N, C-alpha and C positions, 0 to 999 in steps of 0.2 A: 661876410665875404667868404666864399668857398675857397679852400686852399688849391693852389695850382697843382695839377697832376704831375707826377714824376715823369720826366722824359729821358732820364738816364737809365741804361740797362742795369739790372740787378747785379749781373756778373758777366764776364767775358767768357765765351766758349773757347777752350784751349785744346781739347782733344778732338780728333777728327769726327767722331760720332756726334759730339756736341755741336761742332760747327755745321755738320749736315742738318741737324735738327733746327738750328737757328736759321740756316739758309731756307729750309722748307717753310718755316714760319714766316720769314720775310717774303718769300715767293707767294705764299698764300695771301699775305697782307696786300701785296701789289695787285693780285688778281681781283680781290674784293674791292679795293679802292677804285680800280679802273672800271669794273663792271657795275658797282653799286654806289660808289661815292663814300666820302668820309663819314657822313652822318649815319649811314646804315651799317658801317663796319663796327665790329665789336670783337673783344678778345675771344669770346665763345665761338663766334663764327669763324674767326681766323684759325683757332685751334682745330675745329672740325675740318676745315678745308685743308689744313696742313697734315691731318692725320695724327695729331698728338693730343694729349690730355690738356685741359686748361691748367692743371697743376704744373705740367712740364713747361707750358708757355710762361707761366708766372715765375718760374725759376730764373728766367732771363729778362722778361719785360713786365714791369709792374702796372702798365696801363696801355690803352690804345694809343695815347699820345707817344709813349715810349716806342711802340712799334713803328709808328709813322716817322718818328725822329731817326730811328735806326735805318729805316728804308731811305730816308733823305740822305743820310750819311753814305750809304752804299751806292746810291745813284750818283751822288756827287763824286765819289771815288772813281766810278766807272767813266763818267764824262770827263773828269780831270785827266784821266789816263789817255783819253783820245786826244785832248788838246795839247797837253804838255809833252807828249811823245814827239809831236811834230816840230816844236820850236827849235830844238838843237840842230835840226837839219837845215834850218833856214839862215844860219848866221851869214853865210857868204853868197846867198842867192840874191838875184837882182830884186829890185822893188816890185816889178811886175810879177815875177815868179812867187815871191814871198807873200804878196797880197792875195794872189789867187789861192795859194795853199792855205793861207789863214782863213779865207772865206770857206773853202771846202772843208776845212777842219771844224770850223764853227757849225756848219751844217751837219756834219757827222756827229758832233757832240750833242746837238739838240735832237738828232734823230735816234739817239739811244733810247728806245722805248718811249716814243713821243707821247703816247696816251698816258703813260705813267708820269712822264715829265709834267704834263699839263696839270694832273691832279696834285702832284707834290708842290708845284709852284703855288697853287691855290691854298695849300695847307701849311706851307712853311711858317707863316706868322703864328699859327696855333702851337707849333712845337719849338719855336725859338731857334731856328737854324739860319737866320738871316746873316749872322756874323760869318758863318762859314762861306756862304755865297759871296759876300763882300770880299772875303779874304782871297777867294779864287779869282775874282775879277781884278783885285789889286795885283795879284801875281802875274796875271796875263798882261796887265799894263806895264809892269816892271820888265817883263821879258820883251815886250814890244819896244819899250824905251831903250833897252840894251841893243836891240837890232837897229833901231833908227840911229843910235849914236855911232854905230859902225859904218853907217852909210850917210852920215850927215852931209858930206860933200855933194851928194846927189839930190838933196832935198831942197825944196823951196821954203819950208817952214823952219823957223828958228827956235821956237819954244818946244823942245822935245817932250817935256812933261805934258804940256797941253795936247800936242799932236798924238802922243801915245794914248791919252785918255779919249780923244775924239775917235781915233781909229778903232780902238777896242769896243767902245760903247756903241758906235755906229754899226759895226759888223754884228755885234751881239744883238742889238735891238732888231735889226732887219731879219736876221736868221731866226731869232726867237719867235717873232711874230709870224713869220712864214711857216715855220714848223708847226706851231700851235693852231694857227687860224687859216692859213692858205698853203697847205702842203702841195697843192697842185702847181704852185709857182716854183717849186724846188727843182728846176731843170738846169742844164748847162747855161742857159740864157740868164738865169738868176745869178749864177756864179760870175758870169761875164760882166753883168751890170754892176754888181756890188764891187767887184774888183776894180772896175773903171772908176767908181766913186772914190775909192781909196787912193788909186794911183793918181788921179787928177788932183786930189787934195795935196798929195805929198810931192809930186814932181814939179819942177820949174815949168 
């Protein structure tokens, strides 16, 4: 049985010049993955596209899998920033306003480089980043649970743990599929309909 390739970076870039090199490598990885797919990507092709030597690339990334893993981490950080910047502003908003903002935010999250998002979703099992995705979803559920507890008197649901799970996974599933497979549906009408689903579930 062949050993699993390393997916952890060899070292972290600390100086600005090194960070710029790593960013260029990851940007090149993203371009190649989107254009040609995972199987045709290689460290040699990434180095050439990034304008660095293969030796420089290997200073930071020991394998193609490590490149993809780092790209997954960066993409998750970018999408997380979109989602979790919005939650603190919704503490005192009405259910209707909060639901609409949540839907809009989820659409914005999945719209962060959607072509890359599609490729990375397909490749995550290969590089072992499912735990990070699960952790982000749990965090979103926890934040939703905190909001619902502040507005419990206005809700028709009693089990807030279950309600939080249903709201987050429903909005996530609908926006995820639409962004990846039916981007033509992502209009204001889409936001209206998904918001209506959430509000009708939560309101008396």
